[in-house]
MIRODO-773404 format. One record per residue (C-alpha): residue number from 0; residue in one letter; x, y, z. Coordinates in pm, whole numbers, plus 50000, padded with zeros to 5 digits. Layout:
+-----+-----+-------+-------+-------+
:   n : res :     u :     v :     w :
+-----+-----+-------+-------+-------+
: NUM :   a :     X :     Y :     Z :
...
+-----+-----+-------+-------+-------+
***
This chain:
+-----+-----+-------+-------+-------+
:   n : res :     u :     v :     w :
+-----+-----+-------+-------+-------+
:   0 :   m : 53205 : 37359 : 42261 :
:   1 :   p : 53453 : 37299 : 42542 :
:   2 :   p : 53757 : 37532 : 42556 :
:   3 :   i : 54078 : 37411 : 42394 :
:   4 :   r : 54350 : 37368 : 42651 :
:   5 :   k : 54700 : 37467 : 42548 :
:   6 :   k : 54984 : 37241 : 42645 :
:   7 :   d : 55226 : 37376 : 42901 :
:   8 :   p : 55562 : 37388 : 42715 :
:   9 :   l : 55757 : 37364 : 43040 :
:  10 :   k : 55569 : 37051 : 43150 :
:  11 :   s : 55611 : 36897 : 42805 :
:  12 :   a : 55986 : 36961 : 42818 :
:  13 :   q : 56005 : 36800 : 43164 :
:  14 :   i : 55823 : 36491 : 43038 :
:  15 :   e : 56054 : 36476 : 42738 :
:  16 :   g : 56353 : 36491 : 42970 :
:  17 :   k : 56223 : 36190 : 43163 :
:  18 :   i : 56162 : 36007 : 42835 :
:  19 :   q : 56525 : 36061 : 42734 :
:  20 :   l : 56641 : 35924 : 43070 :
:  21 :   a : 56420 : 35620 : 43022 :
:  22 :   i : 56562 : 35561 : 42673 :
:  23 :   s : 56915 : 35582 : 42812 :
:  24 :   d : 56834 : 35327 : 43084 :
:  25 :   l : 56677 : 35091 : 42830 :
:  26 :   k : 56979 : 35110 : 42599 :
:  27 :   n : 57224 : 35057 : 42885 :
:  28 :   g : 57029 : 34763 : 43028 :
:  29 :   r : 56947 : 34930 : 43359 :
:  30 :   i : 56575 : 34885 : 43275 :
:  31 :   l : 56466 : 34569 : 43097 :
:  32 :   n : 56146 : 34667 : 42914 :
:  33 :   i : 55922 : 34957 : 42810 :
:  34 :   r : 55652 : 34873 : 43061 :
:  35 :   e : 55892 : 34899 : 43353 :
:  36 :   a : 56038 : 35224 : 43216 :
:  37 :   t : 55696 : 35391 : 43189 :
:  38 :   r : 55616 : 35289 : 43546 :
:  39 :   i : 55944 : 35412 : 43695 :
:  40 :   y : 55948 : 35746 : 43511 :
:  41 :   d : 55568 : 35798 : 43498 :
:  42 :   i : 55563 : 35870 : 43125 :
:  43 :   p : 55320 : 35779 : 42842 :
:  44 :   r : 55398 : 35437 : 42692 :
:  45 :   t : 55301 : 35537 : 42337 :
:  46 :   t : 55525 : 35843 : 42348 :
:  47 :   l : 55818 : 35635 : 42467 :
:  48 :   r : 55757 : 35388 : 42183 :
:  49 :   d : 55751 : 35678 : 41935 :
:  50 :   r : 56086 : 35809 : 42055 :
:  51 :   l : 56239 : 35463 : 42032 :
:  52 :   k : 56116 : 35446 : 41671 :
:  53 :   g : 56292 : 35775 : 41594 :
:  54 :   i : 55993 : 36011 : 41600 :
:  55 :   e : 56125 : 36349 : 41720 :
:  56 :   y : 55994 : 36559 : 42004 :
:  57 :   k : 55789 : 36839 : 41846 :
:  58 :   g : 55930 : 37095 : 42085 :
:  59 :   e : 56268 : 37045 : 41920 :
:  60 :   k : 56132 : 37104 : 41570 :
:  61 :   r : 56187 : 37454 : 41436 :
:  62 :   a : 56161 : 37637 : 41108 :
:  63 :   n : 56379 : 37500 : 40831 :
:  64 :   h : 56621 : 37794 : 40842 :
:  65 :   h : 56715 : 37717 : 41204 :
:  66 :   k : 57028 : 37505 : 41209 :
:  67 :   l : 57022 : 37431 : 41582 :
:  68 :   t : 56751 : 37285 : 41799 :
:  69 :   q : 56606 : 37511 : 42066 :
:  70 :   s : 56807 : 37346 : 42343 :
:  71 :   e : 57128 : 37371 : 42138 :
:  72 :   e : 57067 : 37740 : 42073 :
:  73 :   d : 56996 : 37799 : 42442 :
:  74 :   s : 57325 : 37630 : 42528 :
:  75 :   l : 57506 : 37844 : 42272 :
:  76 :   v : 57367 : 38167 : 42418 :
:  77 :   k : 57460 : 38050 : 42768 :
:  78 :   w : 57814 : 37988 : 42640 :
:  79 :   v : 57834 : 38342 : 42493 :
:  80 :   l : 57718 : 38497 : 42821 :
:  81 :   d : 57961 : 38282 : 43016 :
:  82 :   l : 58251 : 38395 : 42795 :
:  83 :   d : 58150 : 38758 : 42844 :
:  84 :   r : 58141 : 38708 : 43219 :
:  85 :   r : 58493 : 38561 : 43212 :
:  86 :   g : 58632 : 38860 : 43022 :
:  87 :   l : 58624 : 38687 : 42682 :
:  88 :   p : 58333 : 38840 : 42485 :
:  89 :   p : 58347 : 38647 : 42156 :
:  90 :   r : 58371 : 38789 : 41807 :
:  91 :   h : 58114 : 38685 : 41548 :
:  92 :   s : 58370 : 38451 : 41391 :
:  93 :   l : 58424 : 38263 : 41717 :
:  94 :   v : 58049 : 38207 : 41761 :
:  95 :   r : 58026 : 38079 : 41403 :
:  96 :   d : 58315 : 37843 : 41474 :
:  97 :   m : 58134 : 37705 : 41778 :
:  98 :   v : 57807 : 37657 : 41586 :
:  99 :   n : 57988 : 37483 : 41301 :
: 100 :   y : 58166 : 37263 : 41554 :
: 101 :   l : 57829 : 37157 : 41698 :
: 102 :   l : 57682 : 37095 : 41354 :
: 103 :   l : 57987 : 36892 : 41252 :
: 104 :   q : 57913 : 36647 : 41533 :
: 105 :   h : 57576 : 36570 : 41367 :
: 106 :   g : 57697 : 36580 : 41006 :
: 107 :   k : 57493 : 36893 : 40930 :
: 108 :   p : 57595 : 37175 : 40687 :
: 109 :   q : 57768 : 37484 : 40822 :
: 110 :   v : 57603 : 37820 : 40886 :
: 111 :   g : 57637 : 38127 : 40664 :
: 112 :   k : 57804 : 38459 : 40743 :
: 113 :   n : 57475 : 38623 : 40854 :
: 114 :   w : 57372 : 38347 : 41095 :
: 115 :   v : 57514 : 38518 : 41404 :
: 116 :   t : 57344 : 38848 : 41312 :
: 117 :   n : 57010 : 38667 : 41289 :
: 118 :   l : 57076 : 38496 : 41621 :
: 119 :   i : 57123 : 38833 : 41790 :
: 120 :   k : 56795 : 38961 : 41646 :
: 121 :   r : 56593 : 38676 : 41797 :
: 122 :   r : 56780 : 38656 : 42130 :
: 123 :   p : 56729 : 38974 : 42335 :
: 124 :   e : 56974 : 38866 : 42606 :
: 125 :   i : 57278 : 38917 : 42381 :
: 126 :   d : 57391 : 39211 : 42171 :
: 127 :   s : 57669 : 39312 : 41935 :
: 128 :   k : 57880 : 39615 : 42020 :
: 129 :   s : 58188 : 39786 : 41881 :
: 130 :   a : 58483 : 39782 : 42119 :
: 131 :   r : 58644 : 40117 : 42192 :
: 132 :   k : 59017 : 40178 : 42187 :
: 133 :   y : 59168 : 40423 : 42435 :
: 134 :   n : 59492 : 40608 : 42391 :
: 135 :   y : 59779 : 40499 : 42612 :
: 136 :   e : 59756 : 40780 : 42869 :
: 137 :   r : 59386 : 40722 : 42929 :
: 138 :   a : 59442 : 40349 : 42964 :
: 139 :   k : 59704 : 40419 : 43232 :
: 140 :   c : 59459 : 40629 : 43432 :
: 141 :   e : 59199 : 40355 : 43417 :
: 142 :   d : 59432 : 40070 : 43509 :
: 143 :   p : 59303 : 40023 : 43867 :
: 144 :   k : 58944 : 39988 : 43741 :
: 145 :   i : 59047 : 39744 : 43470 :
: 146 :   i : 59249 : 39533 : 43710 :
: 147 :   q : 58973 : 39531 : 43972 :
: 148 :   e : 58726 : 39393 : 43717 :
: 149 :   h : 58971 : 39113 : 43638 :
: 150 :   f : 58998 : 39020 : 44005 :
: 151 :   d : 58619 : 39034 : 44035 :
: 152 :   r : 58596 : 38773 : 43758 :
: 153 :   v : 58854 : 38555 : 43931 :
: 154 :   r : 58675 : 38582 : 44266 :
: 155 :   d : 58334 : 38505 : 44113 :
: 156 :   a : 58467 : 38196 : 43933 :
: 157 :   i : 58638 : 38067 : 44248 :
: 158 :   s : 58313 : 38112 : 44441 :
: 159 :   e : 58083 : 37966 : 44175 :
: 160 :   y : 58289 : 37655 : 44098 :
: 161 :   g : 58449 : 37599 : 44437 :
: 162 :   i : 58801 : 37620 : 44294 :
: 163 :   l : 59077 : 37550 : 44546 :
: 164 :   p : 59400 : 37756 : 44554 :
: 165 :   e : 59595 : 37439 : 44467 :
: 166 :   d : 59399 : 37408 : 44140 :
: 167 :   i : 59493 : 37746 : 43989 :
: 168 :   y : 59720 : 37740 : 43682 :
: 169 :   n : 59872 : 37994 : 43446 :
: 170 :   f : 59986 : 37921 : 43093 :
: 171 :   d : 60140 : 38118 : 42810 :
: 172 :   e : 60397 : 38081 : 42538 :
: 173 :   t : 60731 : 38257 : 42519 :
: 174 :   g : 60960 : 38289 : 42217 :
: 175 :   f : 61336 : 38272 : 42174 :
: 176 :   a : 61572 : 38375 : 41898 :
: 177 :   m : 61779 : 38060 : 41918 :
: 178 :   g : 62123 : 38224 : 41912 :
: 179 :   l : 62060 : 38539 : 42117 :
: 180 :   c : 62280 : 38603 : 42421 :
: 181 :   a : 62165 : 38771 : 42739 :
: 182 :   t : 62224 : 39142 : 42792 :
: 183 :   a : 62454 : 39201 : 43089 :
: 184 :   k : 62720 : 39436 : 43221 :
: 185 :   a : 63070 : 39358 : 43090 :
: 186 :   i : 63415 : 39456 : 43218 :
: 187 :   t : 63607 : 39666 : 42962 :
: 188 :   g : 63917 : 39877 : 42938 :
: 189 :   s : 63881 : 40208 : 43124 :
: 190 :   d : 63952 : 40405 : 42805 :
: 191 :   r : 63647 : 40264 : 42620 :
: 192 :   y : 63368 : 40518 : 42560 :
: 193 :   a : 63120 : 40318 : 42355 :
: 194 :   r : 62915 : 40031 : 42494 :
: 195 :   p : 63094 : 39698 : 42444 :
: 196 :   k : 62961 : 39462 : 42178 :
: 197 :   l : 62917 : 39094 : 42254 :
: 198 :   l : 62947 : 38862 : 41957 :
: 199 :   q : 62629 : 38668 : 41893 :
: 200 :   p : 62600 : 38326 : 41726 :
: 201 :   g : 62457 : 38354 : 41377 :
: 202 :   n : 62125 : 38169 : 41414 :
: 203 :   r : 61817 : 38387 : 41476 :
: 204 :   e : 61568 : 38107 : 41409 :
: 205 :   w : 61257 : 38140 : 41625 :
: 206 :   v : 61146 : 37872 : 41870 :
: 207 :   t : 60844 : 37885 : 42101 :
: 208 :   a : 60795 : 37718 : 42439 :
: 209 :   i : 60444 : 37669 : 42579 :
: 210 :   e : 60471 : 37679 : 42957 :
: 211 :   a : 60226 : 37633 : 43243 :
: 212 :   t : 60275 : 37661 : 43618 :
: 213 :   n : 60071 : 37573 : 43926 :
: 214 :   s : 60024 : 37794 : 44229 :
: 215 :   t : 60182 : 37536 : 44462 :
: 216 :   g : 60518 : 37575 : 44289 :
: 217 :   w : 60550 : 37320 : 44009 :
: 218 :   a : 60549 : 37344 : 43630 :
: 219 :   i : 60393 : 37141 : 43351 :
: 220 :   p : 60666 : 36984 : 43131 :
: 221 :   s : 60768 : 37211 : 42847 :
: 222 :   y : 60610 : 37194 : 42500 :
: 223 :   i : 60856 : 37312 : 42232 :
: 224 :   i : 60760 : 37438 : 41885 :
: 225 :   f : 61038 : 37446 : 41624 :
: 226 :   k : 61036 : 37597 : 41278 :
: 227 :   a : 61020 : 37305 : 41035 :
: 228 :   k : 60819 : 37157 : 40751 :
: 229 :   k : 60737 : 36787 : 40758 :
: 230 :   n : 61062 : 36611 : 40836 :
: 231 :   v : 61149 : 36594 : 41206 :
: 232 :   r : 61492 : 36455 : 41286 :
: 233 :   l : 61475 : 36190 : 41555 :
: 234 :   g : 61799 : 36326 : 41697 :
: 235 :   w : 61608 : 36626 : 41832 :
: 236 :   f : 61466 : 36402 : 42102 :
: 237 :   d : 61792 : 36258 : 42237 :
: 238 :   d : 61859 : 36342 : 42604 :
: 239 :   l : 61536 : 36544 : 42627 :
: 240 :   p : 61326 : 36493 : 42944 :
: 241 :   s : 61083 : 36211 : 42867 :
: 242 :   d : 60773 : 36413 : 42957 :
: 243 :   w : 60860 : 36707 : 42729 :
: 244 :   r : 60696 : 36732 : 42388 :
: 245 :   i : 60809 : 36877 : 42054 :
: 246 :   n : 60590 : 37005 : 41772 :
: 247 :   i : 60662 : 37200 : 41452 :
: 248 :   s : 60514 : 37490 : 41259 :
: 249 :   e : 60624 : 37677 : 40948 :
: 250 :   n : 60761 : 37975 : 41144 :
: 251 :   g : 60823 : 37834 : 41492 :
: 252 :   w : 60516 : 38008 : 41636 :
: 253 :   t : 60212 : 37851 : 41794 :
: 254 :   t : 59890 : 37803 : 41597 :
: 255 :   d : 59525 : 37738 : 41686 :
: 256 :   q : 59574 : 37367 : 41621 :
: 257 :   i : 59894 : 37345 : 41824 :
: 258 :   g : 59732 : 37529 : 42114 :
: 259 :   l : 59446 : 37278 : 42109 :
: 260 :   e : 59685 : 36982 : 42085 :
: 261 :   w : 59879 : 37115 : 42385 :
: 262 :   l : 59556 : 37136 : 42586 :
: 263 :   k : 59423 : 36792 : 42489 :
: 264 :   t : 59737 : 36580 : 42476 :
: 265 :   h : 59972 : 36752 : 42720 :
: 266 :   f : 59810 : 36978 : 42980 :
: 267 :   i : 59491 : 36785 : 43061 :
: 268 :   p : 59653 : 36439 : 43089 :
: 269 :   y : 59925 : 36583 : 43313 :
: 270 :   i : 59697 : 36761 : 43561 :
: 271 :   n : 59416 : 36504 : 43579 :
: 272 :   g : 59584 : 36304 : 43854 :
: 273 :   r : 59692 : 36612 : 44048 :
: 274 :   s : 59368 : 36802 : 44105 :
: 275 :   m : 59252 : 36865 : 44461 :
: 276 :   g : 58895 : 36969 : 44373 :
: 277 :   s : 58640 : 36922 : 44095 :
: 278 :   y : 58730 : 37233 : 43891 :
: 279 :   r : 59057 : 37392 : 43780 :
: 280 :   m : 59119 : 37757 : 43689 :
: 281 :   l : 59345 : 37849 : 43398 :
: 282 :   i : 59469 : 38209 : 43379 :
: 283 :   l : 59557 : 38307 : 43021 :
: 284 :   d : 59594 : 38604 : 42791 :
: 285 :   g : 59379 : 38689 : 42489 :
: 286 :   h : 59601 : 38531 : 42223 :
: 287 :   g : 59408 : 38391 : 41927 :
: 288 :   s : 59518 : 38031 : 41984 :
: 289 :   h : 59364 : 38047 : 42332 :
: 290 :   l : 59024 : 38169 : 42216 :
: 291 :   t : 58903 : 37913 : 41964 :
: 292 :   a : 58564 : 37752 : 42007 :
: 293 :   e : 58709 : 37403 : 42039 :
: 294 :   f : 58971 : 37516 : 42293 :
: 295 :   d : 58701 : 37664 : 42516 :
: 296 :   r : 58471 : 37364 : 42471 :
: 297 :   t : 58752 : 37124 : 42560 :
: 298 :   c : 58811 : 37323 : 42878 :
: 299 :   t : 58442 : 37303 : 42967 :
: 300 :   e : 58429 : 36927 : 42906 :
: 301 :   n : 58726 : 36880 : 43141 :
: 302 :   n : 58612 : 37109 : 43425 :
: 303 :   i : 58869 : 37377 : 43343 :
: 304 :   i : 58757 : 37739 : 43385 :
: 305 :   p : 58963 : 37976 : 43164 :
: 306 :   i : 58994 : 38335 : 43287 :
: 307 :   c : 59128 : 38588 : 43039 :
: 308 :   m : 59348 : 38875 : 43154 :
: 309 :   p : 59283 : 39227 : 43022 :
: 310 :   p : 59495 : 39323 : 42719 :
: 311 :   h : 59843 : 39463 : 42791 :
: 312 :   s : 59829 : 39357 : 43157 :
: 313 :   s : 60040 : 39040 : 43161 :
: 314 :   h : 60329 : 39230 : 43323 :
: 315 :   l : 60098 : 39281 : 43623 :
: 316 :   l : 59864 : 38982 : 43629 :
: 317 :   q : 60037 : 38683 : 43470 :
: 318 :   p : 60255 : 38480 : 43707 :
: 319 :   l : 60475 : 38350 : 43425 :
: 320 :   d : 60552 : 38703 : 43305 :
: 321 :   v : 60595 : 38849 : 43652 :
: 322 :   g : 60817 : 38581 : 43800 :
: 323 :   c : 60948 : 38327 : 43549 :
: 324 :   f : 60994 : 38429 : 43186 :
: 325 :   a : 61252 : 38703 : 43244 :
: 326 :   v : 61460 : 38468 : 43461 :
: 327 :   l : 61421 : 38190 : 43203 :
: 328 :   k : 61545 : 38408 : 42917 :
: 329 :   r : 61834 : 38543 : 43120 :
: 330 :   h : 61958 : 38194 : 43206 :
: 331 :   y : 61908 : 38075 : 42849 :
: 332 :   g : 62106 : 38374 : 42721 :
: 333 :   q : 62386 : 38284 : 42961 :
: 334 :   q : 62389 : 37929 : 42826 :
: 335 :   v : 62418 : 38063 : 42469 :
: 336 :   e : 62696 : 38300 : 42570 :
: 337 :   q : 62889 : 38018 : 42737 :
: 338 :   r : 62866 : 37805 : 42424 :
: 339 :   m : 62985 : 38100 : 42217 :
: 340 :   r : 63288 : 38140 : 42448 :
: 341 :   d : 63353 : 37767 : 42404 :
: 342 :   g : 63395 : 37825 : 42030 :
: 343 :   f : 63045 : 37764 : 41890 :
: 344 :   n : 62947 : 38018 : 41624 :
: 345 :   h : 62608 : 37871 : 41539 :
: 346 :   i : 62325 : 37753 : 41766 :
: 347 :   d : 62100 : 37490 : 41612 :
: 348 :   k : 61803 : 37292 : 41742 :
: 349 :   l : 62018 : 37034 : 41917 :
: 350 :   d : 62214 : 37309 : 42091 :
: 351 :   f : 61888 : 37470 : 42200 :
: 352 :   l : 61764 : 37143 : 42349 :
: 353 :   m : 62088 : 37111 : 42544 :
: 354 :   a : 62078 : 37468 : 42678 :
: 355 :   f : 61707 : 37523 : 42739 :
: 356 :   p : 61644 : 37249 : 43001 :
: 357 :   k : 61934 : 37382 : 43210 :
: 358 :   a : 61797 : 37737 : 43192 :
: 359 :   r : 61448 : 37614 : 43278 :
: 360 :   t : 61571 : 37427 : 43585 :
: 361 :   e : 61730 : 37747 : 43715 :
: 362 :   a : 61423 : 37961 : 43639 :
: 363 :   y : 61143 : 37735 : 43763 :
: 364 :   k : 61233 : 37694 : 44127 :
: 365 :   a : 60932 : 37610 : 44346 :
: 366 :   r : 60973 : 37929 : 44549 :
: 367 :   t : 60998 : 38141 : 44233 :
: 368 :   i : 60673 : 37999 : 44096 :
: 369 :   q : 60491 : 38038 : 44428 :
: 370 :   n : 60610 : 38398 : 44461 :
: 371 :   s : 60483 : 38475 : 44110 :
: 372 :   f : 60129 : 38379 : 44212 :
: 373 :   v : 60164 : 38585 : 44530 :
: 374 :   a : 60292 : 38889 : 44338 :
: 375 :   t : 59997 : 38877 : 44097 :
: 376 :   g : 59742 : 38865 : 44379 :
: 377 :   l : 59609 : 38520 : 44289 :
: 378 :   v : 59726 : 38287 : 44568 :
: 379 :   p : 59656 : 38393 : 44831 :
: 380 :   f : 59379 : 38597 : 44671 :
: 381 :   n : 59476 : 38959 : 44732 :
: 382 :   p : 59388 : 39212 : 44457 :
: 383 :   d : 59534 : 39497 : 44664 :
: 384 :   r : 59877 : 39347 : 44607 :
: 385 :   v : 59852 : 39471 : 44246 :
: 386 :   i : 59603 : 39758 : 44269 :
: 387 :   q : 59788 : 39948 : 44543 :
: 388 :   q : 60101 : 39951 : 44330 :
: 389 :   l : 59901 : 40105 : 44045 :
: 390 :   n : 59749 : 40370 : 44269 :
: 391 :   i : 60094 : 40476 : 44385 :
: 392 :   r : 60232 : 40479 : 44032 :
: 393 :   l : 59941 : 40680 : 43891 :
: 394 :   k : 59896 : 40920 : 44183 :
: 395 :   n : 60037 : 41218 : 43994 :
: 396 :   t : 59914 : 41124 : 43647 :
: 397 :   n : 59672 : 41372 : 43486 :
: 398 :   p : 59388 : 41238 : 43270 :
: 399 :   p : 59453 : 41288 : 42900 :
: 400 :   s : 59245 : 41525 : 42693 :
: 401 :   k : 59260 : 41331 : 42366 :
: 402 :   s : 58940 : 41189 : 42230 :
: 403 :   i : 58860 : 40821 : 42233 :
: 404 :   k : 58920 : 40639 : 41907 :
: 405 :   q : 58680 : 40378 : 41777 :
: 406 :   y : 58765 : 40052 : 41609 :
: 407 :   t : 58533 : 39799 : 41464 :
: 408 :   i : 58590 : 39462 : 41626 :
: 409 :   i : 58238 : 39335 : 41691 :
: 410 :   l : 58188 : 39142 : 42013 :
: 411 :   l : 57886 : 38953 : 42144 :
: 412 :   t : 57801 : 39052 : 42498 :
: 413 :   n : 57539 : 39042 : 42765 :
: 414 :   t : 57278 : 39310 : 42698 :
: 415 :   s : 57290 : 39433 : 43058 :
: 416 :   k : 57449 : 39778 : 43069 :
: 417 :   y : 57640 : 39675 : 43379 :
: 418 :   t : 57806 : 39372 : 43222 :
: 419 :   s : 57840 : 39450 : 42852 :
: 420 :   i : 58193 : 39389 : 42728 :
: 421 :   r : 58355 : 39365 : 43068 :
: 422 :   t : 58700 : 39418 : 42925 :
: 423 :   p : 58935 : 39714 : 42947 :
: 424 :   d : 58893 : 39794 : 42579 :
: 425 :   n : 58527 : 39880 : 42625 :
: 426 :   y : 58397 : 40011 : 42954 :
: 427 :   n : 58034 : 40108 : 42989 :
: 428 :   k : 57970 : 40447 : 42835 :
: 429 :   e : 57786 : 40557 : 43149 :
: 430 :   t : 58118 : 40555 : 43336 :
: 431 :   y : 58272 : 40830 : 43125 :
: 432 :   k : 57992 : 41078 : 43061 :
+-----+-----+-------+-------+-------+
***
């Protein structure tokens, strides 16, 4: 009896790939008939007919408890590893969200709470680890190492995707208590001992502005989030710059959905005609609304590479924090103070929309924005600009003796001991033996 030859799975997958290309050409009219398609792509005619009839490729069939096809699962694991490499190792919940998003596209039921755990068991290249929380003094001593890893991620992404300096962006949101004046020195009588008190308008309603800047010195139009329910007064929009946008939430804060809407309807349309290269880099913090599965997928689909800063480092690494937000709030506070001196005792939404554009114009000068990217070591790329400052600041700091505390946020990471959870909250244990 002749030996039974096993099919080469790699060769079968390659043939299947050519079959899918042939099907696409047939549907789009680039190839007129099956006979021509089999000749061009060198594929079996009967197999092509089967696929056109809806008969599935057996290599994609898996046990009933598998929700994703093999290629979909491979893509998911690649996405997890890519997030880890960019400093964004995902929680179990984020991976579930991404899987459910994929399944939703095909009208399939969602996965259960144990699906991610089972995925980890069958995929040796990923693992689940508990992040470790360091006390403040220890974190200070490790700052240079944390910051260097961030710059390594930035450098690797620039190299891998060929990102040009002109295509580097930073975005974040900043909040305002609508009626809060700026803190400043005041002239008082020489016999006063206590600090002078400046009257503040009554309104402390919270409003959020989502802002984004480009390394060449320009800013994306502002995206304002007011506290409101369903009714939005049309008067809010009078005299507002035409390219600004307003949204609402119950508390005036951003949400996952608002963050996604900003990305899809505001940021991407605005930058699409301004890109110099194929890929754009977006520097962001680890806020929840920046880390949803759909937010990351939308970035991928639009050639945007998000890079997450280490926690508690925005005062060092985020251009908006380093160069713009403090100036913006100071000028806005001055606008509020001037209105108070003019006799206003309450600042409402219309007052905010009159004061905020003026403050923003003063804060977002081209040179100010450019200098913020220089100061954070991004453009031109110069990590030493930040790291040398830390080394000087920490030169006389003694390492703390307190033990490391554990907390139980579970992250999915690369199983390599050199890349697992490449974030400042969880360095490799080998480093601190």
